[in-house]
C-alpha positions in Angstrom: -54.3 6.7 25.7 -53.3 5.6 29.2 -49.9 7.0 28.9 -51.2 10.4 27.8 -53.7 10.5 30.8 -50.9 9.6 33.1 -48.7 12.3 31.7 -51.4 14.8 31.9 -52.1 13.8 35.5 -48.5 14.5 36.5 -48.6 17.9 34.6 -51.7 19.2 36.7 -50.9 22.0 39.1 -52.8 20.6 42.0 -52.5 23.9 44.0 -54.3 25.8 41.3 -56.8 23.1 40.8 -57.8 23.1 44.4 -57.9 27.0 44.4 -60.1 26.9 41.3 -62.5 24.3 42.7 -62.9 26.5 45.8 -63.5 29.6 43.8 -66.2 27.9 41.7 -67.7 26.5 44.8 -68.2 30.0 46.2 -69.6 31.1 42.9 -72.2 28.3 42.6 -73.2 28.1 46.3 -73.2 31.7 47.4 -76.3 33.0 45.2 -78.6 30.0 46.1 -77.6 29.8 49.8 -78.3 33.7 50.0 -81.7 33.1 48.6 -82.5 29.9 50.6 -81.7 31.6 53.9 -84.4 34.1 53.3 -87.1 31.4 53.0 -88.5 30.3 56.4 -89.3 26.8 55.0 -85.8 26.0 53.8 -84.2 22.8 54.9 -80.5 21.8 54.7 -80.3 18.1 54.3 -77.6 15.5 53.9 -78.3 15.3 50.1 -76.4 18.6 49.6 -73.2 16.8 50.4 -73.6 14.7 47.2 -74.4 17.9 45.2 -71.2 19.4 46.8 -69.1 16.3 45.5 -70.8 16.6 42.1 -69.8 20.3 41.8 -66.3 19.6 42.8 -65.9 17.1 39.9 -67.5 19.6 37.5 -65.3 22.5 38.7 -62.1 20.2 38.5 -63.2 19.4 34.9 -63.8 23.0 34.0 -60.4 24.0 35.4 -58.4 21.0 33.6 -60.1 21.8 30.2 -60.0 25.7 30.3 -56.4 25.9 31.7 -55.1 23.5 28.9 -57.1 24.9 26.0 -59.5 22.0 25.9 -56.7 19.5 25.3 -56.6 17.3 28.4 -57.9 13.8 28.2 -57.6 13.5 32.0 -60.8 15.7 32.2 -62.8 12.7 31.0 -62.2 11.0 34.3 -63.5 13.8 36.4 -66.4 14.3 33.9 -67.5 10.7 34.3 -67.3 11.2 38.1 -69.5 14.1 37.9 -72.0 12.2 35.7 -72.2 9.3 38.2 -72.8 11.7 41.0 -75.7 13.3 39.1 -77.4 9.9 39.4 -76.9 9.8 43.2 -79.9 9.0 45.3 -79.5 12.2 47.1 -81.9 13.9 44.6 -84.8 11.9 45.8 -85.5 10.5 42.4 -86.4 13.7 40.9 -86.0 13.0 37.1 -85.8 16.6 36.0 -83.0 17.3 38.4 -81.1 14.3 37.3 -81.4 15.7 33.7 -80.4 19.2 34.9 -77.2 17.8 36.6 -76.2 15.8 33.6 -76.2 18.8 31.2 -72.9 20.2 32.5 -71.0 16.9 32.4 -72.4 16.2 28.9 -71.4 19.7 27.7 -67.8 19.4 29.1 -67.3 16.1 27.4 -68.7 17.3 24.0 -66.8 20.6 24.0 -63.6 18.7 23.7 -64.6 17.2 20.4 -63.4 19.5 17.8 -66.0 18.3 15.3 -68.8 19.9 17.4 -67.0 23.4 17.1 -67.9 24.5 20.5 -64.5 26.2 21.4 -66.0 29.6 20.3 -68.8 32.0 21.1 -71.4 29.4 21.0 -69.6 27.2 23.4 -69.2 30.2 25.7 -73.0 30.9 25.3 -73.9 27.3 26.2 -71.4 27.0 29.2 -72.4 30.5 30.5 -76.0 29.4 30.6 -75.5 26.0 32.0 -73.0 27.1 34.7 -75.3 29.9 35.8 -78.5 27.8 36.1 -77.8 24.1 36.7 -76.2 24.0 40.1 -77.8 27.0 41.6 -81.3 25.9 40.5 -80.6 22.4 41.9 -79.4 23.7 45.2 -82.5 26.0 45.6 -84.9 23.2 44.7 -83.3 20.9 47.3 -83.3 23.5 50.1 -86.4 25.6 49.4 -88.4 22.8 47.6 -89.8 24.9 44.9 -88.5 27.3 42.1 -89.6 30.8 41.4 -89.2 33.0 38.4 -87.8 35.6 40.7 -84.9 33.4 41.6 -84.3 32.2 38.0 -84.3 35.9 36.8 -81.7 36.8 39.6 -79.4 34.4 37.9 -78.9 36.5 34.7 -76.2 38.7 36.2 -74.3 35.6 37.2 -74.6 34.3 33.6 -73.2 37.6 32.3 -70.2 37.2 34.6 -69.4 33.9 32.8 -69.7 35.6 29.4 -67.4 38.6 30.7 -64.6 36.6 32.2 -64.5 33.4 30.1 -64.6 35.1 26.7 -60.7 35.2 26.4 -60.6 31.5 27.2 -63.1 30.3 24.7 -62.0 32.8 22.1 -58.3 32.6 22.6 -57.6 32.3 18.8 -60.1 35.3 18.1 -59.2 38.0 20.4 -61.2 40.7 18.7 -64.4 38.6 19.1 -63.4 38.1 22.9 -63.2 41.9 23.3 -66.5 42.5 21.7 -68.4 39.8 23.5 -66.9 40.6 26.9 -67.6 44.2 26.4 -71.2 43.5 25.5 -71.6 41.2 28.5 -70.0 43.9 30.8 -72.3 46.6 29.5 -75.5 44.6 30.0 -74.2 43.7 33.5 -73.6 47.4 34.3 -76.9 48.3 33.0 -78.7 45.6 35.2 -76.7 46.8 38.3 -77.7 50.4 37.6 -81.4 49.5 37.4 -81.2 47.8 40.7 -80.9 49.8 43.9 -77.6 51.6 43.9 -75.3 50.5 46.8 -71.7 50.5 47.6 -71.3 46.8 46.7 -72.9 47.4 43.3 -70.7 50.4 42.6 -67.7 48.3 43.5 -68.9 45.5 41.3 -69.2 47.8 38.4 -65.7 49.3 39.0 -64.1 45.8 39.3 -65.8 44.7 36.2 -64.6 47.7 34.1 -61.0 47.4 35.5 -60.8 43.7 34.9 -62.1 44.1 31.4 -59.2 46.5 30.7 -56.7 44.0 32.3 -58.0 41.1 30.3 -57.7 42.9 27.0 -54.4 44.5 27.6 -52.7 41.4 29.3 -54.2 38.6 27.3 -51.4 36.1 28.0 -51.7 36.8 31.8 -50.2 33.8 33.7 -52.8 31.3 35.1 -55.5 33.3 33.3 -58.3 31.0 33.9 -57.6 31.0 37.7 -57.2 34.7 37.8 -60.4 35.5 35.8 -62.3 33.1 38.0 -61.1 34.8 41.2 -62.1 38.2 39.9 -65.5 36.8 38.8 -66.0 35.5 42.4 -65.4 38.9 43.8 -67.8 40.5 41.3 -70.5 37.8 42.1 -70.1 38.4 45.9 -70.5 42.1 45.4 -73.4 41.8 43.1 -75.4 39.5 45.4 -74.3 41.1 48.6 -77.3 41.0 51.0 
């Protein structure tokens, strides 16, 4: 086991790992910070540093798992690190927040176990929901100090981008399902954006989503696909939530 972990440590592309963590950081922080800056009572305290370290560990775990087809045992170490950081005193003892932060590490640990059969559309559904709500909601709660249904509802387009861009990763062995699920997510995303006030960023987000869907389904073996899809997802998210 130790030899396997050491071998997988050496095989990690650290440059891609750093880029992936940076991309996920932008995705997870941009939406809640955009919201928080519009609230006059928002405060930005030192405890956000612990959440930043937590999401780095989670983002690293996601990259290691998704770029190795869920086969890297080394991810266990970063998952454990994220679990420990979820218990940090930076969350002011809020038990609900602790539980919320533990959901992603727990999921990333369980998804590796084939017996649970989560490397499919159900696993994608769970990851998309957890990735879209856990960290953004925690950041908003720690800065704004309350939660509103308006903000929670605003995370739905973010969740759809995870379904759209990660379907080929979770359904690598079932490309037809990946096409259908990513198409459904893309259509729902476009409908949501069309019902919002039409702007240049939203039009660009729709165009980029459509183009990327065609690229994903015509170049399924794209090199560094997870990193590439995550980068495109980041661009779409920035455009969707452009102030």
